C-alpha positions in Angstrom: 0.0 0.0 0.0 1.4 3.4 -1.0 2.0 5.8 1.9 1.3 9.5 1.3 3.5 12.1 2.8 4.5 15.7 2.5 7.3 16.3 0.1 9.0 19.4 1.2 11.9 21.3 -0.5 14.0 23.4 1.9 16.5 26.2 1.7 18.1 27.7 4.8 21.2 29.3 6.2 24.0 26.8 6.7 23.9 27.3 10.5 20.1 27.0 10.9 19.4 24.5 13.6 15.8 23.9 12.4 17.1 22.8 9.0 19.0 19.8 10.6 16.0 19.0 12.9 13.6 18.8 10.0 16.0 16.5 8.1 16.2 14.3 11.3 12.4 14.1 11.6 12.2 13.0 8.0 14.9 10.3 8.3 13.6 8.9 11.6 10.0 8.9 10.4 8.8 11.0 13.4 7.0 13.3 10.9 5.2 12.4 7.7 7.8 14.4 5.6 10.2 13.7 2.9 12.7 16.6 3.1 14.7 17.6 0.1 17.5 19.9 1.3 19.0 22.6 -1.1 22.2 24.4 -0.5 21.6 27.3 -3.0 18.7 29.0 -4.6 19.9 27.7 -8.0 19.5 24.2 -6.7 16.1 25.0 -5.4 14.9 26.4 -8.7 16.3 23.4 -10.6 14.5 20.9 -8.3 11.1 22.6 -8.4 11.3 23.0 -12.2 12.2 19.3 -12.7 8.6 18.2 -12.9 8.7 16.4 -9.5 5.6 17.3 -7.3 6.3 19.1 -4.1 3.9 19.7 -1.2 5.6 22.9 0.0 8.8 24.9 0.2 10.3 25.6 3.6 12.5 28.7 3.4 14.7 30.6 5.8 13.5 34.2 6.1 17.0 35.4 6.9 18.3 34.7 3.5 18.4 37.7 1.1 17.3 35.5 -1.8 14.0 34.8 -0.1 11.8 37.6 -1.4 8.7 38.3 -3.3 10.0 37.0 -6.7 11.1 33.7 -5.3 7.8 33.2 -3.5 5.9 34.1 -6.6 7.9 31.8 -8.8 7.1 28.9 -6.4 3.4 30.0 -6.4 3.5 29.8 -10.2 4.4 26.1 -9.8 1.6 25.6 -7.3 4.1 25.2 -4.4 3.0 27.0 -1.2 5.8 28.7 0.7 6.3 28.3 4.5 8.8 30.9 5.9 10.8 30.3 9.0 11.0 33.9 10.1 14.0 35.5 11.9 13.4 36.6 15.5 12.3 40.2 15.6 11.9 40.5 11.8 9.3 43.1 10.8 8.5 41.4 7.5 4.9 40.4 7.0 5.5 37.3 4.9 1.9 36.6 4.2 1.5 40.0 2.7 4.1 39.2 0.0 2.7 35.8 -0.9 3.9 33.3 1.6 1.3 30.8 2.9 2.4 31.3 6.5 5.4 32.0 8.7 6.8 29.9 11.5 9.0 30.7 14.5 12.7 30.1 14.4 12.5 27.4 17.1 10.1 25.5 14.7 8.3 23.0 16.9 7.5 19.8 15.1 3.7 20.0 15.7 3.5 23.6 14.3 5.3 22.5 11.1 3.0 19.5 10.7 -0.1 21.7 11.4 1.0 24.3 8.8 1.6 21.6 6.2 -1.8 20.1 6.9 -3.4 23.5 6.4 -1.6 24.8 3.4 -0.2 21.8 1.5 -1.3 18.3 0.5 0.3 14.9 0.8 1.7 13.2 -2.2 1.7 9.5 -3.0 5.1 7.9 -4.0 4.0 7.1 -7.6 2.3 10.5 -8.2 3.8 12.6 -11.0 1.1 15.3 -11.5 1.7 18.8 -10.3 0.0 19.9 -7.1 -3.5 21.2 -7.7 -3.5 24.1 -5.4 -4.6 27.5 -6.6 -3.2 30.9 -5.7 -4.8 34.2 -6.6 -2.9 37.5 -6.5 -5.3 40.3 -5.6 -4.4 43.7 -7.0 -4.9 46.8 -4.8 -8.5 48.0 -4.6 -7.7 51.3 -6.4 -5.1 52.1 -8.9 -4.3 55.4 -10.7 -4.2 55.7 -14.4 -1.1 55.2 -16.4 0.2 57.3 -19.4 3.4 55.9 -21.0 5.5 58.3 -23.1 8.0 56.9 -25.6 9.9 57.8 -28.7 13.1 57.2 -30.5 16.4 58.8 -29.3 16.4 62.5 -29.9 12.6 62.8 -30.4 12.2 64.7 -27.1 10.1 62.1 -25.3 11.5 62.9 -21.9 10.7 66.6 -22.3 7.2 65.8 -23.5 6.7 63.5 -20.5 7.7 66.2 -18.0 5.5 68.8 -19.8 2.6 66.4 -19.9 3.0 65.7 -16.1 2.8 69.4 -15.4 -0.4 69.9 -17.5 -2.0 66.8 -15.9 -1.1 68.1 -12.4 -2.8 71.4 -13.2 -6.1 69.5 -14.0 -8.4 69.7 -11.0 -9.7 66.2 -11.8 -6.2 64.8 -10.9 -6.2 66.5 -7.5 -2.6 67.7 -7.9 -1.6 64.1 -7.5 0.6 63.2 -10.5 3.9 61.3 -10.4 6.4 61.1 -13.2 8.5 58.0 -13.1 11.6 57.5 -15.3 11.7 53.9 -16.5 14.2 54.4 -19.3 17.4 52.4 -19.1 19.4 55.5 -19.9 17.4 57.7 -17.6 17.5 61.4 -18.2 14.9 62.9 -15.9 17.4 63.4 -13.1 19.5 65.5 -15.5 16.5 67.4 -16.8 15.4 68.2 -13.2 18.8 69.0 -11.9 18.5 66.4 -9.2 21.7 66.6 -7.1 20.8 63.4 -5.3 20.3 60.3 -7.3 18.9 58.3 -4.3 16.2 57.3 -3.8 14.9 56.2 -7.2 13.3 53.3 -9.0 15.8 50.9 -7.6 14.9 51.8 -4.0 11.2 51.6 -4.8 11.6 48.1 -6.3 13.8 47.0 -3.4 11.1 48.2 -0.9 8.6 45.9 -2.6 10.9 42.8 -2.7 10.0 41.7 0.9 7.1 43.9 1.9 4.3 46.2 0.9 5.2 49.8 1.8 2.4 52.1 2.8 1.3 55.0 0.5 3.3 57.4 2.6 6.4 55.3 2.4 6.0 55.1 -1.4 5.6 58.9 -1.6 8.8 59.4 0.4 10.7 57.6 -2.4 9.8 60.4 -4.9 10.8 64.1 -5.1 8.4 67.0 -5.2 8.7 69.4 -8.1 6.8 72.4 -6.6 7.2 74.7 -9.7 5.3 72.2 -11.8 3.1 70.5 -9.3 4.1 66.8 -9.8 6.3 64.3 -8.0 9.3 62.6 -9.6 10.7 59.1 -9.2 14.2 59.0 -10.5 15.4 56.3 -12.9 18.3 53.9 -12.9 21.6 55.4 -11.9 23.5 53.4 -14.6 22.0 51.8 -17.7 23.5 48.4 -16.6 21.5 48.5 -13.3 18.5 46.9 -15.1 19.9 43.6 -13.9 18.9 44.6 -10.3 15.2 45.0 -11.3 13.2 41.7 -10.7 10.0 41.2 -12.4 7.7 40.4 -9.5 9.1 43.1 -7.3 8.8 45.6 -10.1 5.2 44.7 -10.8 4.4 45.2 -7.1 6.4 48.5 -7.1 4.5 49.8 -10.1 1.1 48.9 -8.5 2.3 50.6 -5.3 3.1 53.7 -7.3 -0.3 53.6 -8.9 -2.0 53.2 -5.6 -0.2 56.4 -4.3 -1.1 58.7 -7.2 -4.1 59.5 -9.4 -2.0 59.6 -12.5 1.3 58.0 -13.3 3.3 59.3 -16.3 6.0 56.8 -17.3 9.0 57.8 -19.4 9.9 54.5 -21.2 12.2 53.2 -23.8 10.9 52.4 -27.3 12.5 48.9 -27.2 9.8 46.4 -26.3 11.5 43.2 -27.6 11.0 40.1 -25.5 11.6 36.3 -25.6 8.9 35.6 -28.2 10.6 37.8 -30.8 14.3 37.3 -29.9 14.5 34.0 -28.1 16.3 35.7 -25.3 15.0 35.9 -21.7 17.8 38.4 -21.0 16.5 40.9 -23.6 13.0 40.5 -22.1 14.4 41.2 -18.6 16.3 44.2 -19.9 13.1 45.7 -21.4 11.0 44.7 -18.3 10.1 48.2 -17.2 9.1 49.4 -20.6 7.1 46.3 -21.4 5.2 46.4 -18.1 4.3 50.1 -18.5 3.1 49.5 -22.0 1.0 46.5 -20.9 -0.7 48.6 -18.2 -0.9 52.0 -19.9 -4.3 53.6 -20.5 -2.6 55.7 -23.2 0.8 55.3 -24.9 2.1 58.6 -26.2 4.6 58.2 -29.1 6.8 61.2 -29.8 8.5 61.8 -33.1 10.1 64.6 -35.0 8.8 65.8 -38.4 11.7 64.4 -40.4 12.1 61.5 -42.8 13.8 59.4 -40.2 11.5 60.6 -37.4 8.3 59.6 -39.3 9.8 56.2 -40.3 10.7 55.5 -36.7 7.2 56.6 -35.7 5.6 54.1 -38.1 7.9 51.3 -36.9 7.2 52.0 -33.2 3.4 52.1 -33.7 3.7 48.7 -35.4 5.8 47.4 -32.5 3.3 48.7 -29.9 0.4 47.0 -31.7 2.4 43.7 -32.0 3.1 44.0 -28.2 -0.7 44.1 -27.6 -1.4 47.8 -27.2 -4.7 48.7 -28.8 -4.3 51.1 -31.7 -6.9 53.6 -30.4 -4.9 53.9 -27.1 -1.8 55.2 -29.0 -1.5 58.9 -29.3 0.9 60.4 -31.8 2.7 63.6 -30.8 4.8 65.5 -33.4 7.5 67.4 -31.5 9.1 70.6 -33.0 6.3 70.7 -35.5 6.0 73.4 -38.2 3.5 76.1 -37.4 2.0 76.2 -40.9 -1.5 74.6 -41.2 -0.6 73.2 -44.6 2.6 71.6 -43.4 0.7 70.0 -40.5 -2.0 68.7 -42.8 0.8 67.1 -45.0 2.3 65.5 -41.9 -1.1 64.1 -40.9 -1.6 62.5 -44.3 2.0 61.1 -44.3 1.6 59.5 -40.9 -1.8 58.0 -41.9 -0.2 56.6 -45.1 2.8 55.2 -43.3 0.8 53.5 -40.5 -2.1 52.3 -42.7 -4.5 54.1 -40.4 -7.3 54.3 -43.0 -7.5 50.5 -43.2 -7.5 49.8 -39.5 -10.5 49.3 -37.2 -8.7 51.0 -34.4 -6.5 53.8 -35.9 -4.2 55.7 -33.6 -5.2 59.0 -32.1 -3.7 62.3 -33.3 -1.4 63.6 -34.3 -1.1 66.5 -32.0 1.6 69.1 -32.7 4.0 70.7 -30.3 5.9 73.6 -31.8 9.6 74.4 -31.6 10.5 76.6 -28.6 14.0 78.0 -28.5 13.7 78.7 -24.7 13.3 75.0 -23.6 17.0 74.8 -22.5 16.3 77.7 -20.1 13.1 75.9 -18.8 15.1 72.8 -18.0 18.0 74.7 -16.5 15.8 76.8 -14.2 13.3 74.1 -13.6 10.7 76.6 -14.7 7.2 75.8 -15.9 6.7 74.7 -19.5 4.8 77.1 -21.7 1.2 76.1 -22.5 2.1 75.7 -26.2 4.4 72.8 -25.1 2.3 71.2 -22.3 -1.2 71.9 -23.6 -1.4 69.8 -26.8 -0.2 66.5 -25.4 -2.5 66.9 -22.3 -5.5 67.7 -24.5 -4.8 64.6 -26.6 -4.3 62.3 -23.6 -7.5 63.6 -21.9 -9.5 63.1 -25.1 -8.4 59.4 -25.3 -9.1 58.8 -21.6 -12.5 60.4 -21.8 -13.4 58.5 -24.9 -12.1 55.0 -23.9 -11.9 55.0 -20.1 -9.4 53.0 -18.1 -7.7 50.0 -19.7 -8.9 47.0 -17.7 -5.9 44.8 -18.6 -4.0 43.2 -21.4 -5.0 39.6 -20.5 -8.6 38.7 -21.2 -10.5 37.2 -18.4 -12.5 34.0 -18.7 -16.2 34.3 -19.3 -18.8 32.0 -17.6 -20.7 29.8 -20.1 -24.2 28.6 -19.3 -24.6 24.9 -19.6 -26.1 24.0 -23.0 -25.5 27.4 -24.6 -22.8 26.0 -26.9 -25.0 23.1 -28.2 -24.3 19.4 -27.7 -22.6 16.5 -29.4 -24.4 13.5 -30.7 -22.9 10.0 -31.2 -24.7 9.8 -34.6 -22.8 11.3 -37.5 -24.4 14.5 -38.8 -26.4 15.2 -35.6 -24.0 17.5 -33.8 -25.6 20.9 -33.1 -24.0 24.2 -32.2 
């Protein structure tokens, strides 16, 4: 007769006494546990991805690798996480996805009770994955997202700052707008003359790795820009620092930012390539921040210059955004340094429509809106002065029009719809008698 037991994979500090005790209980049979010890997080990941079913993961809360991303990756494999917390640790492990936390002393009965509540026993011959479900609930309220992108030299960072100022002036946003620099080669710190480069996006993500900061704590990781009315979250200090941004922690950080503001304006890269197009997970991780913002944006503003290369880059970028899953009618085209002549602007509108094939699409892009050339912009950046209405007004009007027309974007992933029994017809054993 097969005997079911809990198959537990463990990862702990080398001097953790409880790690040895659990192994002893497993060997002696004093607890219905098969304990699989791992000496590194790489070994842990290899074991859980091998296809072998595990009842739970027992992790040492003192290890720096035990964070939101590791817990979420285990949850994706239907493996609940039990954390042996450090004495005096303020971390609320349940809040970041763990099934429960246990004391450092780890009494045997508490471990068995926790396994009985959160895991299930596995028969020796069983090869199927554990059938436990995990649901990640988003915050109850999230601010809207406007992503601003453009090819190098198009002026996207300037438009993002000007748009943030105009949105902050809108009473509907309650003077509660945050500009976050998510570009790998971040420039908002330079454009805002930020003498301190800490805190920034890296600190915001780090704060969400092993906890859920309060709204006030999130706000303290941004800088107020009183002259323009918005707050600023600085970007990466070096372009190579993208390797420190983990996907689960960044998603939680972005949601935390949205829960702390009515409107989030994200300055993002134009590169959205991922594994599906390049075959490289590294490239997808490198573009994580831009891809996430584009996925969640209510409006994506694409900035281009009225030149041959500028318009070509615009058409390519709109195509890439559509391929990424951004609805065409949520893409707003902004032509920066545009000519003032109505005839020239009409020619640009026709050229953009021809290049993007807008006339043949069911969901053509919005715009273009035109931002004229201003020779005093360098002085505006240098003095951190307010942008002229001719710079900030057109993008804000275009964004507001799209938001008012379409409302918030509910998500890029379609949700399942309930089907009433019998509504899809039925099958008959007799040929030719199937109905639909």
